[in-house]
C-alpha positions in Angstrom: 81.8 116.3 89.5 83.9 117.0 92.6 83.7 113.8 94.6 83.5 115.8 97.9 80.3 117.3 96.6 78.5 114.1 95.6 76.5 112.9 98.5 74.4 110.4 96.5 76.3 107.4 97.8 79.2 106.3 100.1 82.4 108.5 99.9 84.5 108.0 97.1 87.9 108.2 98.7 89.8 107.0 95.7 88.6 109.8 93.6 89.4 112.7 95.9 92.3 114.8 94.7 93.9 117.5 96.9 93.1 120.2 94.5 89.5 119.4 94.8 89.5 120.1 98.5 89.5 124.0 98.7 86.8 124.4 95.9 84.6 121.9 97.7 84.9 123.5 101.2 84.5 126.9 99.8 81.2 125.9 98.1 79.8 124.1 101.1 80.9 127.1 103.4 79.1 129.5 101.0 76.1 127.2 100.9 76.0 127.2 104.9 76.4 130.9 105.1 73.5 131.4 102.6 71.3 129.2 104.6 72.2 131.2 107.7 71.5 134.5 106.1 68.1 133.3 104.9 67.3 132.2 108.5 68.5 135.3 110.0 66.2 137.5 107.7 63.2 135.2 108.2 60.8 137.0 110.6 58.6 133.9 111.1 58.6 131.7 114.2 61.4 129.0 113.6 60.1 125.4 113.3 61.7 122.1 112.8 61.1 122.2 109.0 61.9 125.9 108.5 64.8 126.3 110.8 66.4 123.3 112.1 66.2 121.0 109.2 67.9 123.5 106.7 70.8 124.1 109.3 71.1 120.5 109.8 71.2 119.6 106.1 73.8 122.2 105.3 76.0 121.5 108.1 75.8 117.7 107.4 77.0 118.1 103.8 80.0 120.3 105.2 80.6 117.7 107.8 80.5 114.7 105.4 82.9 116.4 102.9 85.4 117.5 105.7 85.3 114.0 107.4 86.5 112.5 104.0 89.4 115.1 104.1 90.4 114.4 107.6 90.3 110.7 107.0 92.4 111.0 103.9 94.9 113.3 105.7 95.3 110.6 108.5 95.7 107.6 106.2 97.2 108.7 102.9 99.1 111.9 104.1 101.0 113.7 101.3 102.4 117.2 101.0 99.6 118.3 98.7 97.0 116.8 100.9 98.4 118.1 104.1 98.6 121.6 102.5 94.9 121.5 101.3 93.9 120.2 104.8 95.9 123.0 106.6 94.6 125.6 104.2 91.0 124.9 104.9 91.1 124.0 108.6 91.2 127.7 109.6 88.2 128.5 107.3 86.3 125.7 109.2 87.4 126.9 112.6 86.2 130.5 111.7 82.9 129.1 110.5 82.4 127.2 113.7 83.1 130.3 115.8 80.6 132.2 113.7 77.9 129.6 114.4 78.6 129.5 118.1 78.5 133.3 118.4 75.4 134.0 116.2 72.7 135.4 118.6 69.9 135.0 115.8 70.7 131.1 115.5 70.8 130.7 119.3 67.3 132.3 119.6 66.0 130.2 116.7 67.1 127.0 118.5 65.8 128.3 121.8 
């Protein structure tokens, strides 16, 4: 299993390989976008359990994985790790922009 997708315990920094970063980030971004799409299509009134909690959980998983990558990039920087970091940084920036500009999510939180 990709250690970046294992949230059962503390991070396993020693097990993370640069080639695992993109597949993990792509999977977590896909998961987040699926949650968002489901919430956007839900016509019921948002509640903590039906709206906030799914968003929080999906974003938390993404943040936990990415924080491992940023930490490793800072402390054991290598050309392969640096490339994986930079290859995914734009994807995460784009995703955060999508979140901040999503009117339906704004209305759900409001």
